[in-house]
Backbone as JSON, one array per atom type, in Angstrom:
{
  "sequence": "MTSLTRPVFLLMLCAFSAGCSTAEWVHPNRPKDQFTLDYNKCQADTMRDPKLQQGIQLLIIQATERCVQKQGWRLVEKE",
  "N": [[23.11, 98.01, 206.07], [26.71, 97.94, 208.0], [28.89, 96.12, 206.46], [29.68, 94.68, 209.33], [28.13, 95.24, 211.39], [26.22, 93.2, 210.09], [26.91, 90.6, 210.2], [27.28, 90.48, 212.91], [24.52, 90.94, 213.34], [22.99, 88.59, 212.07], [23.96, 86.96, 213.93], [23.29, 87.39, 216.34], [20.3, 87.46, 215.72], [19.99, 84.86, 214.96], [20.83, 83.59, 217.22], [18.18, 84.79, 218.82], [15.95, 83.64, 217.27], [15.85, 80.98, 218.1], [14.89, 81.0, 220.67], [13.87, 80.88, 223.53], [15.47, 78.84, 223.83], [18.87, 76.88, 225.55], [20.62, 76.12, 223.75], [23.92, 76.28, 222.15], [26.78, 76.54, 220.04], [28.98, 74.37, 219.48], [32.4, 72.66, 219.1], [35.31, 69.77, 219.13], [37.44, 70.39, 218.89], [38.31, 72.93, 219.07], [37.7, 76.55, 220.33], [35.09, 77.79, 221.76], [35.39, 81.05, 220.89], [36.49, 80.33, 218.71], [34.21, 80.11, 217.35], [32.95, 82.52, 215.73], [33.94, 83.24, 214.31], [35.07, 81.24, 212.08], [31.94, 80.86, 211.75], [31.58, 83.67, 210.56], [33.56, 83.62, 208.55], [31.88, 81.07, 206.81], [30.27, 82.01, 206.81], [30.74, 84.81, 204.18], [31.85, 83.48, 202.48], [28.77, 81.17, 201.87], [27.62, 83.76, 200.57], [29.15, 84.74, 198.25], [27.41, 82.66, 196.6], [25.2, 82.97, 193.65], [22.61, 82.49, 193.87], [22.31, 82.96, 196.23], [22.55, 85.76, 197.13], [19.86, 87.12, 196.58], [19.41, 87.97, 199.33], [17.73, 86.85, 200.63], [17.47, 85.9, 203.93], [16.78, 83.62, 205.64], [17.4, 81.63, 203.94], [19.96, 82.32, 203.74], [21.07, 82.19, 205.98], [21.14, 79.63, 207.02], [22.53, 78.21, 205.05], [24.82, 79.21, 205.72], [24.95, 78.32, 208.82], [24.9, 75.39, 208.04], [27.58, 74.92, 206.3], [29.14, 75.61, 208.86], [29.33, 73.26, 210.78], [29.5, 71.79, 208.35], [32.32, 72.37, 209.03], [32.3, 70.45, 211.95], [31.3, 71.92, 213.85], [28.52, 71.89, 215.98], [25.18, 72.31, 217.44], [24.21, 71.92, 220.27], [22.66, 71.22, 222.7], [22.5, 73.06, 226.08], [22.95, 71.48, 229.16]],
  "CA": [[24.02, 97.72, 207.1], [28.06, 97.69, 207.2], [29.91, 95.11, 206.58], [30.23, 94.84, 210.43], [27.15, 94.7, 211.67], [25.55, 92.33, 209.17], [27.75, 89.32, 210.98], [26.59, 90.74, 214.64], [23.49, 91.38, 213.87], [22.87, 87.42, 211.96], [24.15, 86.0, 214.58], [22.0, 87.92, 217.34], [19.04, 87.15, 214.68], [19.94, 82.89, 215.0], [20.42, 83.06, 218.96], [16.76, 85.15, 218.78], [14.89, 82.28, 216.54], [16.28, 79.73, 218.58], [14.2, 81.86, 222.02], [14.45, 80.32, 225.47], [17.0, 77.74, 224.38], [19.53, 77.37, 225.97], [21.75, 75.18, 222.93], [25.19, 76.68, 221.99], [27.45, 75.49, 219.18], [30.44, 73.8, 220.28], [33.09, 72.35, 218.63], [35.55, 68.92, 219.75], [38.57, 70.23, 219.07], [38.28, 74.39, 218.96], [37.29, 76.59, 221.69], [33.59, 79.03, 221.47], [35.65, 82.35, 220.36], [36.25, 80.35, 217.31], [33.29, 80.07, 216.24], [32.42, 83.6, 215.68], [35.31, 84.1, 213.04], [34.12, 80.15, 211.64], [30.73, 81.39, 211.28], [31.97, 84.83, 209.42], [33.97, 83.03, 206.94], [31.05, 80.58, 206.21], [28.61, 83.81, 206.17], [31.07, 85.43, 203.48], [31.14, 82.14, 201.57], [27.57, 81.6, 201.07], [27.0, 85.04, 200.12], [29.29, 84.85, 197.28], [26.87, 82.36, 195.81], [25.17, 83.87, 193.25], [21.56, 81.32, 193.76], [21.75, 83.11, 197.73], [22.32, 86.83, 196.55], [19.38, 87.23, 196.53], [19.4, 88.19, 199.88], [16.63, 85.54, 201.42], [17.94, 85.52, 204.85], [16.29, 82.73, 205.08], [18.69, 80.31, 203.58], [21.3, 82.11, 203.9], [21.84, 80.82, 206.94], [20.6, 78.38, 206.98], [23.84, 77.87, 204.5], [25.87, 79.38, 206.74], [25.02, 76.51, 209.41], [25.67, 73.99, 207.3], [29.43, 75.35, 206.41], [30.08, 75.82, 210.25], [28.14, 72.36, 210.52], [30.52, 70.88, 208.1], [33.2, 72.28, 210.07], [32.6, 70.17, 212.68], [30.55, 72.36, 214.98], [27.13, 70.69, 216.71], [25.02, 73.54, 218.23], [23.52, 71.28, 220.78], [21.28, 71.49, 224.48], [22.83, 73.22, 227.37], [22.33, 70.65, 230.51]],
  "C": [[25.62, 97.22, 206.78], [28.22, 96.62, 207.41], [30.15, 94.25, 207.4], [29.66, 94.12, 210.92], [26.23, 93.63, 211.12], [25.62, 91.24, 210.31], [26.24, 89.4, 212.38], [25.01, 89.88, 214.72], [22.58, 89.82, 213.23], [23.07, 86.57, 213.61], [23.4, 86.26, 215.84], [20.18, 87.45, 216.34], [18.67, 84.94, 215.02], [19.34, 83.15, 216.68], [18.45, 83.9, 219.54], [15.99, 83.83, 218.62], [15.4, 81.13, 217.9], [15.25, 79.58, 220.41], [14.47, 81.72, 222.82], [15.1, 79.43, 225.14], [18.02, 77.73, 225.55], [20.76, 76.12, 225.23], [22.81, 76.5, 222.44], [25.69, 75.58, 220.66], [28.89, 75.46, 220.1], [30.95, 73.08, 219.66], [34.34, 71.28, 219.55], [37.1, 70.0, 219.91], [38.99, 72.35, 219.08], [38.02, 74.95, 220.59], [36.44, 77.66, 220.89], [34.42, 80.39, 221.06], [36.03, 81.97, 219.11], [35.28, 80.69, 216.73], [32.54, 81.34, 215.74], [33.51, 84.11, 213.92], [34.8, 82.56, 212.13], [32.25, 80.73, 211.12], [30.74, 82.6, 210.5], [32.45, 84.85, 208.17], [33.05, 82.56, 206.03], [29.66, 81.52, 206.1], [28.72, 84.46, 204.73], [31.04, 84.21, 201.68], [30.65, 81.81, 201.11], [27.65, 82.7, 200.44], [27.4, 84.91, 198.46], [28.63, 83.44, 196.1], [25.73, 82.25, 194.95], [23.67, 83.43, 193.28], [21.4, 82.25, 195.59], [21.92, 84.96, 197.58], [21.07, 87.32, 196.8], [18.85, 88.48, 197.78], [18.22, 87.22, 200.98], [17.13, 85.53, 203.24], [17.69, 84.55, 204.92], [18.18, 81.25, 205.23], [19.77, 80.71, 203.24], [22.02, 81.58, 205.17], [21.72, 80.18, 207.08], [22.24, 77.42, 206.37], [24.4, 78.25, 205.44], [25.42, 78.85, 207.88], [25.38, 75.08, 208.91], [26.66, 74.12, 206.84], [29.13, 75.51, 207.61], [29.75, 74.24, 210.89], [29.46, 71.43, 210.17], [32.09, 70.91, 208.25], [33.54, 71.89, 211.36], [32.12, 70.91, 214.03], [29.21, 72.16, 215.21], [26.52, 72.07, 217.88], [24.11, 71.41, 219.49], [22.99, 71.96, 222.61], [22.48, 72.1, 226.02], [22.4, 72.01, 228.42], [22.09, 71.5, 231.74]]
}
């Protein structure tokens, strides 16, 4: 996978793994389109961790989501 398609693939994987849920990432002070940029930055930071460089996708996704949550993003159910 190219460096550009991998983040898109992982975002799609996250969305797919959520099933038919209607949850979305929201931030109190940032627009929705900022999420992708923040997610990609977190993912790049996560990939620098030697423990995660083995490529275990579930661990990478979990670490990336923890990073995004530390930035203030929350996964909430749509009403």
